[in-house]
Every structure is written in structure tokens, then in C-alpha cells.
VOZA-381906 format. One line per 3 residues: number of its first residue (from 1); their letters; for each residue x, z, y of C-alpha. Coordinates in nm, 4 decimals. Layout:
<pts>
NUM	A	X/Z/Y  ...
</pts>
This chain:
<pts>
1	XXX	-2.5241/-3.9653/0.8817  -2.2457/-3.7084/0.9151  -1.8894/-3.7823/0.8105
4	XXX	-1.9275/-3.5312/0.5273  -2.2047/-3.7535/0.3820  -1.9981/-4.0717/0.3849
7	XXX	-1.8813/-4.2025/0.0457  -1.5576/-4.0416/-0.0570  -1.4105/-4.3883/-0.1149
10	XXX	-1.4139/-4.4429/0.2631  -1.1153/-4.2096/0.2702  -0.9175/-4.4897/0.1074
13	XXX	-0.9772/-4.7276/0.3986  -0.6714/-4.7345/0.6221  -0.6857/-4.6073/0.9779
16	XXX	-0.5670/-4.9443/1.1057  -0.8565/-5.1160/0.9250  -1.1072/-4.8723/1.0729
19	XXX	-0.9636/-4.9293/1.4205  -0.9801/-5.3063/1.3644  -1.3442/-5.2787/1.2619
22	XXX	-1.4263/-5.0873/1.5792  -1.2498/-5.3518/1.7879  -1.4316/-5.6325/1.6088
25	XXX	-1.7708/-5.4712/1.6557  -1.7085/-5.4041/2.0237  -1.5885/-5.7580/2.0915
28	XXX	-1.8600/-5.9233/1.8846  -1.6110/-6.0867/1.6499  -1.7723/-5.8831/1.3713
31	XXX	-2.1465/-5.9336/1.4188  -2.4175/-5.7035/1.2925  -2.5856/-5.6497/1.0603
34	XXX	-2.2591/-5.6041/0.8723  -2.2458/-5.7699/0.5315  -1.9833/-5.8355/0.2664
37	XXX	-1.9589/-6.2008/0.3714  -1.9112/-6.1090/0.7371  -1.6491/-5.8506/0.6499
40	XXX	-1.4594/-6.1052/0.4402  -1.4818/-6.3636/0.7183  -1.3477/-6.0998/0.9581
43	XXX	-1.0542/-6.0415/0.7231  -1.1509/-5.7052/0.5713  -1.1016/-5.7048/0.1944
46	XXX	-0.9650/-5.3599/0.1087  -1.2342/-5.1115/0.0004  -1.4912/-5.3776/0.0791
49	XXX	-1.7731/-5.2104/-0.1150  -1.7277/-4.8772/0.0625  -1.7137/-5.0320/0.4089
52	XXX	-2.0164/-5.2546/0.3531  -2.2169/-4.9673/0.2028  -2.1502/-4.7450/0.5041
55	XXX	-2.2118/-5.0046/0.7738  -2.4862/-5.2158/0.6162  -2.8221/-5.1838/0.7875
58	XXX	-2.6895/-5.0050/1.0982  -2.6925/-5.1352/1.4520  -2.3743/-5.2257/1.6345
61	XXX	-2.3668/-4.8977/1.8271  -2.4375/-4.6945/1.5136  -2.1558/-4.8679/1.3240
64	XXX	-1.9123/-4.7998/1.6063  -2.0217/-4.4360/1.6258  -1.9788/-4.3890/1.2495
67	XXX	-1.6316/-4.5389/1.2460  -1.5184/-4.3509/1.5562  -1.6348/-4.0214/1.4056
70	XXX	-1.4158/-4.0845/1.1015  -1.1206/-4.1774/1.3213  -1.1714/-3.8681/1.5369
73	XXX	-1.1820/-3.6449/1.2310  -0.8594/-3.7969/1.1018  -0.6926/-3.7488/1.4378
76	XXX	-0.8051/-3.3860/1.4529  -0.6688/-3.3120/1.1073  -0.3275/-3.4420/1.2103
79	XXX	-0.2940/-3.1921/1.4925  -0.0540/-2.9075/1.4256  -0.2263/-2.5718/1.3784
82	XXX	-0.1973/-2.3100/1.6556  0.1327/-2.1226/1.6463  0.1743/-1.7492/1.6898
85	XXX	0.4173/-1.6610/1.9693  0.5717/-1.3141/1.9931  0.7928/-1.0924/2.2062
88	XXX	0.9330/-0.7765/2.0507  1.0630/-0.6415/1.7202  0.9575/-0.8131/1.4001
91	XXX	0.9195/-0.6817/1.0485  1.0136/-0.8516/0.7264  0.8275/-1.1755/0.6668
94	XXX	0.7343/-1.2299/1.0324  0.7173/-1.5974/1.1284  0.6158/-1.5972/1.4952
97	XXX	0.8015/-1.8050/1.7543  0.9840/-1.6350/2.0387  0.8043/-1.6318/2.3750
100	XXX	1.1093/-1.7186/2.5855  1.2048/-2.0049/2.3539  0.8533/-2.1520/2.3578
103	XXX	0.8331/-2.1443/2.7376  1.1726/-2.3070/2.7751  1.0790/-2.5833/2.5311
106	XXX	0.7482/-2.6434/2.7076  0.9075/-2.6753/3.0499  1.1907/-2.8916/2.9190
109	XXX	0.9441/-3.1260/2.7485  0.7315/-3.1791/3.0608  0.7313/-3.5312/3.2015
112	XXX	0.4252/-3.5455/3.4274  0.2568/-3.2205/3.5203  0.2672/-2.8469/3.4576
115	XXX	-0.0071/-2.6026/3.5486  0.1142/-2.2435/3.5347  -0.0711/-1.9196/3.6069
118	XXX	0.0869/-1.5768/3.6013  0.0180/-1.2193/3.6965  0.3827/-1.1291/3.7557
121	XXX	0.6981/-1.3331/3.8132  0.9388/-1.0472/3.8817  1.3007/-1.1400/3.7941
124	XXX	1.1725/-1.4695/3.6576  1.4648/-1.6938/3.7533  1.5741/-1.7585/3.3946
127	XXX	1.2143/-1.8243/3.2875  1.1382/-2.0717/3.5667  1.4727/-2.2532/3.5842
130	XXX	1.3805/-2.5090/3.3118  1.0661/-2.5946/3.5086  1.2694/-2.6507/3.8236
133	XXX	1.5096/-2.8724/3.6294  1.2213/-3.0785/3.4875  1.0837/-3.1271/3.8371
136	XXX	1.4209/-3.2499/3.9607  1.5141/-3.4639/3.6618  1.1773/-3.6170/3.5754
139	XXX	0.9619/-3.5872/3.8855  0.7285/-3.3404/3.7152  0.4631/-3.2014/3.9485
142	XXX	0.4047/-2.8286/3.9126  0.1033/-2.6256/4.0177  0.1577/-2.2495/4.0102
145	XXX	-0.1202/-1.9954/4.0522  0.0153/-1.6521/4.1465  -0.1250/-1.3050/4.1883
148	XXX	-0.0811/-1.1606/4.5366  -0.0900/-0.8029/4.6568  -0.4346/-0.7287/4.7955
151	XXX	-0.4246/-0.5873/5.1520  -0.5629/-0.2440/5.2287  -0.6880/-0.3293/5.5765
154	XXX	-0.8418/-0.6277/5.7477  -0.5958/-0.9129/5.7982  -0.6019/-1.2774/5.8937
157	XXX	-0.6636/-1.3996/5.5396  -0.4977/-1.7395/5.5737  -0.1872/-1.6037/5.7467
160	XXX	-0.1563/-1.3194/5.4970  -0.2014/-1.5543/5.2014  0.0552/-1.8018/5.3321
163	XXX	0.3031/-1.5155/5.3785  0.2454/-1.3930/5.0228  0.2917/-1.7394/4.8764
166	XXX	0.6107/-1.7871/5.0760  0.7282/-1.4521/4.9419  0.6936/-1.5920/4.5914
169	XXX	0.9378/-1.8696/4.6790  1.1807/-1.6205/4.8332  1.1781/-1.3857/4.5350
172	XXX	1.1060/-1.6071/4.2331  1.2133/-1.9648/4.3148  1.5835/-1.9648/4.4151
175	XXX	1.6327/-2.3264/4.3115  1.7323/-2.6338/4.5135  1.5153/-2.9395/4.5018
178	XXX	1.1361/-2.9688/4.4867  0.9096/-2.6662/4.4941  0.5774/-2.6281/4.3136
181	XXX	0.2387/-2.6323/4.4763  0.1394/-2.2667/4.5098  -0.2054/-2.1116/4.5076
184	XXX	-0.3646/-1.7681/4.5201  -0.7192/-1.6413/4.4769  -0.8909/-1.6245/4.8161
187	XXX	-1.0785/-1.3101/4.7092  -0.7461/-1.1275/4.6812  -0.6875/-1.1799/5.0537
190	XXX	-0.9688/-0.9407/5.1455  -0.9072/-0.5646/5.1717  -0.9293/-0.3627/4.8518
193	XXX	-0.9865/0.0090/4.8049  -1.2269/0.2462/4.9810  -1.5103/0.1163/4.7697
196	XXX	-1.4219/-0.2513/4.8177  -1.3599/-0.4462/4.4956  -1.0097/-0.5140/4.3736
199	XXX	-0.9314/-0.8418/4.2039  -0.6222/-0.9863/4.0465  -0.5088/-1.3125/3.8963
202	XXX	-0.4329/-1.1623/3.5583  -0.4032/-1.4825/3.3545  -0.0790/-1.5881/3.1874
205	XXX	-0.0979/-1.9452/3.0657  0.0632/-2.2885/3.0836  -0.0678/-2.6436/3.0383
208	XXX	0.1909/-2.9203/3.0023  0.1090/-3.2887/3.0501  -0.2527/-3.2149/2.9456
211	XXX	-0.1330/-3.2215/2.5839  0.0008/-2.8733/2.5017  -0.1075/-2.5276/2.6131
214	XXX	0.0290/-2.1755/2.5886  -0.1822/-1.8632/2.6438  -0.0087/-1.5261/2.6290
217	XXX	-0.0228/-1.1600/2.7186  0.3364/-1.1873/2.8428  0.4136/-1.1959/3.2134
220	XXX	0.6763/-1.4388/3.3389  0.9339/-1.1623/3.3665  1.2400/-1.0547/3.1710
223	XXX	1.0408/-0.7659/3.0269  0.7567/-0.9919/2.9236  0.9906/-1.2444/2.7635
226	XXX	1.2485/-1.0141/2.6041  1.1643/-0.6441/2.5908  0.7909/-0.5775/2.5663
229	XXX	0.5675/-0.6322/2.2679  0.3604/-0.9374/2.3613  0.1601/-1.1946/2.1709
232	XXX	0.0401/-1.5432/2.2504  -0.0657/-1.8745/2.1024  0.0816/-2.2241/2.1388
235	XXX	-0.1841/-2.4929/2.1046  -0.0873/-2.8567/2.0502  -0.4292/-3.0005/2.1335
238	XXX	-0.4795/-3.2523/2.4161  -0.8495/-3.1693/2.4464  -0.7856/-2.7983/2.4979
241	XXX	-0.4793/-2.8499/2.7190  -0.6639/-3.0950/2.9434  -0.9571/-2.8549/2.9662
244	XXX	-0.7252/-2.5702/3.0677  -0.5600/-2.7939/3.3285  -0.8972/-2.8977/3.4706
247	XXX	-1.0238/-2.5394/3.4786  -0.7419/-2.4325/3.7105  -0.7399/-2.7438/3.9257
250	XXX	-1.1165/-2.7181/3.9739  -1.0452/-2.3997/4.1691  -0.8377/-2.6064/4.4094
253	XXX	-1.1029/-2.8761/4.4426  -1.3705/-2.6131/4.4958  -1.1780/-2.4252/4.7662
256	XXX	-1.1631/-2.1031/4.5648  -0.7880/-2.0725/4.6090  -0.5556/-2.0850/4.9081
259	XXX	-0.2797/-2.3458/4.8840  0.0600/-2.2922/5.0426  0.1186/-2.5312/5.3315
</pts>
């Protein structure tokens, strides 16, 4: 039975009652098959007819699955909708949030972990400063994936990659205190040109505490934050944010990126 087929009166059952029912079924304090008498003995009286009609005749696992689907749907509906984020001029009636403001708020709100990927960080001190401050003040761990300039000739890939990642710190991280873990795509450490494939880390996105995510066309530069026309989306969805976090960190686990030592 899908949630759309459940009696509409089930919508009147409180979330706390639904959660209590799930707990009772899992612990065995509410035995199955569920009946009116067993519900009353368990202490459920509100919307008794609706609850008993939905759960009657189902196994313990089916009852739990039904109730959890309703709870999940309620939780999903409470999530804020995606927000449009914008850099550039705006016409009358525009309601997008400013890119620089969104990034600052995301970094300032971080308490555990930030995963950040960017194509360009040129002149990014003002953009990255709130992240540095969160790392210092709250012990936030930061993982930054950066694009590196692909060599034109054969090089020692590890040495070249380490030098490029250190260059990022020299040019884009002039802050005291902890530094982020830095990574680059190993494929970008091989020569490009003369028929060899070029590759770049062209993504621009952030995942904060596996709860909120930001995906944008804007680079982490003054131009990208203040002067270009750029668009992005802020997503307050733990499932999506955790998935984005895992996607990047799986590159580390799989050895697809070089980590700065």
C-alpha cells in the first residue's frame, strides 16, 4: 500500500504518535496483529479507527514500513525548497540570493566538515576566510579539491602534483591556523596537448556537515562572486548533501586523486 492510498484521516495522527508506534512495534511492546484493544492497551487513543484500519492484518515489518514511509514523507515535506543563488545584475522582481552571501553563511555555519571543489580560486582570500575561521574556531575539517595546471611535458607526477597543491596554499590560503586537506585529479598530472587529452576539475560545489549543499557556475574568485553573471542552487537536503560529500571523498578512497602531504 502506498502512502497516497492510506486513509486521509491518518494525516490527523500526530508525528509523535507515529514515532511511538514504530518504537512499540520494534520493541515488541505493541504486538501484532495490531487491534483496537492492543492499541488502547499501548496507550494510543487519538485517531484510533484510522490507525487500526491501516495496521490491522499486517505483519510487524509491514506495519513498521508503512509508518516509516509516512514519517519520511512528512520529513521530506518540511525541507525548505531549493533556493536560487545569483551573481550579477537583477531586474525588478528578482528574488535570488547573492552568491557571496550564501558562501559566507555556509562556511560560518559549518561545525564538522566542509567538502569544497573549485575550478579557480584566484584572489579568493575574502571568499575562503570564513572557512578558515570556522576551522580555527570550531575544529571544522575541510577537504578542498582544486584544479591544477596540466603539464605540457613528462614530469614526475607526484612531485609536480605536490608542488601545485602547495602553490594553492601560497596563493589562495594566506591564513594562520589549520589548513585544509588538498586534492587534485591524478589525470591532470599527465602531459596534455599534442594529441593527449586535457582534463580539468571544473566543478564548483560545497557540502557542509552533510546537511546542506551548494552547486554553482561561479568560481571561488572575486569575479565569480561579485562581477560575473553566475547562477547556482542552495539545497537544504541531508540526503543530497551527504551524497555529494561521499561522491568526492570516494575519489580519495579510490586513489583517483593526489592528496597533499
